[in-house]
N, C-alpha and C positions, 0 to 999 in steps of 0.2 A: 326632160321628163315630168311629169306630175306626181310620181312620185318612185319609189325602189323594187317594188313590184316584181316587174317586170326584168327587170336588171335580175333580180332574186330569180325568177325562171327562168332564165337562160343560164344565168353562172349554173347551177342546179344540173339543167338540161349536158351543158357541155361539159361537167366532169362525170356522167353516167353517160352521155351520149348514146341514150336509148331510149326514146319521149314515154312509150310505155311507164318504162320504171323509174325515171322522171316523175311523171305522173303520178305517181305511187307513192314516191317519197316525200311530195308537196300533198297530196291528201288533194289532189284535182284530177276530174277525167282530163283522160289524153287529149279528146278535144278542145277545150276549155285551154290548154297548155298550149295546143299549137296555134290557136287565135291569140292568144298573146303574146307568143314566140314571133308570130307575120304582123300586129301592130305593131312590138317590137322592132321590126326588119323597117315597117312602114315609117316610123318615127324614124328611124335614122337614114334612111331612105340607102339603105343595101342591106345584101343575104348576108347571114350570118352562121348561117348551114349547108353545107350542100348535099341533100338526098339523095341518094342512091338507092333503089330498095326502100328495104327497111334500118338501111342501113343510114349514120351519121355520121359527116365530116365538119370541119369548122373552116370556114371561107377564112380567106388574108385577115378579113375584116373584124371576121370570128376571133382568130387567131390578136389581134391587136387589142380588140373591147373585153377580151376574159379575164389576163392580170390588175387591169385599170377598174374592171368592173368587181371583179373581188376584194380588191384593197378596201374600193367605196365602200363598201357592204361591208365588212369587219369596220372601219370607220364609221360606220353610223350606227353597229353594235355597240360601239363602245362609245359613244357622244349618248344611246340611249340610256345606257349603264351608267355612262359618267350623271346624266340630267336623272335617271332617280338616286343618287346619291347625293346630289345636291340637295334633292327638294327631301330628302331624311338628314341631311345634317352634316352626311359625312363632310364631303369639299364648299368648300367657296370660301369666302371672305367675309369676315366680321371684321368691323373696326369699332374700337372701345374709347370712351374715355375715361377720364379719370384726371383726381391730383395725384402730383408727385405720393403724397402720403398714404394714398387708399392704393397706389402699382405697387409700392412695397411693404404695404401689410394683408392687401385682403386678392389684387388682379394675380400678383407675381403665386402665388400659394396656388390659387382657382385654376391660373394657367394650365399648372401641374398637372392639376386633377384633372383639367377640361380635354388636354392632350391624349390623355391615355386612352380615351373611346375615339376623339377626334381628331387624329395627329396629321390628316391632308388640311384639316381646314385653315386658312390662311388668316393673318391676326395680325390689327395692325392698331397699337396703342397712342392715343395720344393726349401728350399731359395738358391740361389746363385749371385755371380757378373758376372753382361754381357757376358762378353768370356763365360763362363762357361754353361748358359744358353744356349748360344748359339751350343753350340758343345752338351749337353744334346739333342737338337733338333735335334740333327744331327745322335747321336750312338740309338736314341728313346728311352732313359733314361727320357722324360716326351711328351707327345702328343705336348703340346703346352708350347711356354715361352713368356711371354712380354719383351721384346728383342729389340736391334739394331744389325743387322748382320753386317759385315761390306762388304758380297756379297748378299745383296736383293732377285738378280735374283735365286739365290740356294735353295729359298724356298716358300712357297708359305706362304702368306700376310695379314692382316687386318691394317691399320694405326690406329692406334687409336690416338695418340698426340704427341705435339710435346712438349720437355722436353728443359729448359731454363738454361743457366749454371746463378747462383744466387753467388753473394759474399754477406758472413755477418762479415758486422766491428765490432771491438770492442768499445765501449764506449772513445767518445774525439778524432776515426776519422774522421777531418772536411769533406773526402767524403761520410759520410752514409747519407747527403742529396742531395748526386747528381742522375742526373736521368741513368746515369749510369757508370760501370767503365771499361776504360779500359785496358784492359789486357795488356799492351804495360807499363802499370804505376806499374806494379808489379814487376819490375826488382830489385830482393834482398831482395823483401819485404816478409815477415816469412808468411806463406799458411799452412793451415790446410786440406789434402785432403783424401777421400775415398784413400784406397789400389790403384791398379794397376788390374786389370781386369771389375772394374765399367766403367759403359758409363761416367760420369760424368769425372771421371780422366783421362780416353784417353781421351775425350774433353778438357777439359784443359792440357795434356801434348802436345796435337796435335796443338792448338791456341798458345799454349809458343813457340814450334818449329818454329812453320808458322810468328811470330813477331819477334822470335830472341831474346827473353825473359828468364834467367835464374833465379827461384823464388826459393827464401829459404824454401825446405818443414822444417816445427816444426814437425809435427805430421802426420803421415798414419795410417789409422784404418778403421775399416768395420761397426763403429758405426756414424750417421749420431748426433746423440746425444752427443758423447767423443766430435765430432770440434766444437759443437753451446758452453759446458762445457768451452771448453778452448779460444773460441771470448769472452766471457762471463767474465772469468778474465784475461782477453786483453793482450794473447799468439800468438793471429796471424789471418790473413782473413780464413777463412773460404768458403771452395767453394761444392758448391752442387746443382742439379737439382732442377727444379719446380716441380717434381713429386716428391720430398722427405720435399718438402715445410709443408706436413700438418702434426701435431702433433709439429714441431719446434713451444716452444713460446719464444720467442727474438725478438729483433726488428727487422722491417723490412728488407729483402737484398736488394739490387743492383744489376740489370741486368748487368754480362759483357759483353762487347765489343771487335772485333777484327776491328781495320780497320774502325771503327763506323756503322759496322753491330755485330747486337746482335747474342752469341755465341746460337746454339741449334742446335738438333738432331731430327728427326722423333723416335717415339718407337712404336712398332707394338706388336699384336700378330703374333707369327711366327710357323709352324708345317713344315715338312718336306712331297715333294710330291714323297718321298722312301717309307717312315712309313704309314703305321697302322692308319687310322685316329676313332676315334670313333664316331656314328652318333652325340655323347651326347657335339662333342667337337662344331658345329655351334650355338647352343643354349646358349652356355657358353659364346663364341664370343660378342652372342647379349646383354645376360647381361651386360658382359664390356663396351658394345656401351650403353646401354640405362642408364647404373651408369655415363660415363662420360657426356650423354645427361643429367642428375640433376641438372648440373651447381652449383653443392654443392664441387668439386674437386679444387687444384689449380693449373690445369696444365693452362699453356699460351696458347694454343691453341687444338681442335680438330679434329681432321678427321673421317667420318666414310662413308669413301668412298669405293668401291665395292674390294674384294680379288683381292690381282695382283699373280702375277708368278716373 
């Protein structure tokens, strides 16, 4: 059958068992309803009704078809309602990429807000460093990442916050009370870094090249807490971003500068203009912005301007 209208006409007629009243309920003429029923019978190759004068009764084939047709129409109605809800972002699947630090400090509280209005949306989180997050958006592995792309013009993006490079110094280092730590002062200093691919690491490496500084790397790790543990044991200076500061319980860090300017970078929600964008994406980004606007997170600054390309 090309559509479900004929089945609908059949079910209504079978429930009322009167063509004229069924036609009235369907808001069509009696002759039009009779033609639709006849067409359905021809399509199925069997009679569905016995007509005795003005009375109708279901044939054996009609009795067999009625409950199945009613169930099919109910399923079609449910599918239609669900499709409409998916289009409104009430159902569906949203894949989100972020670093472990961002998941802990931003994604987790934002999802609490998001689930209050979109409890039926299935959410999958993928943890990865910045470069991988950008690549996952490009190939469609995630719908959105909280990341810093090298080429912002290749994505749709919503600026979220500015992450500043911070230094955690061991006890006894006289620079802990300074207002900033010039990266030029780190020549041959023992530093503790996240692995390559993390935004913080890229920012540190780029700044060292600009300043002509060659730091001595003691540890490369995926874990900010491992870096802090090494600092507290006196083994070097850890470099983390302000977005990773939440949950780090140690002496306050100080901002790292280059030529007297703080070293920092814009972090955004990014998604691809070439990939499917689920309807739930927009309300999720709004949840991110609401979380940032709560003033409960340790980000240096926030930016809530409209989407850019």
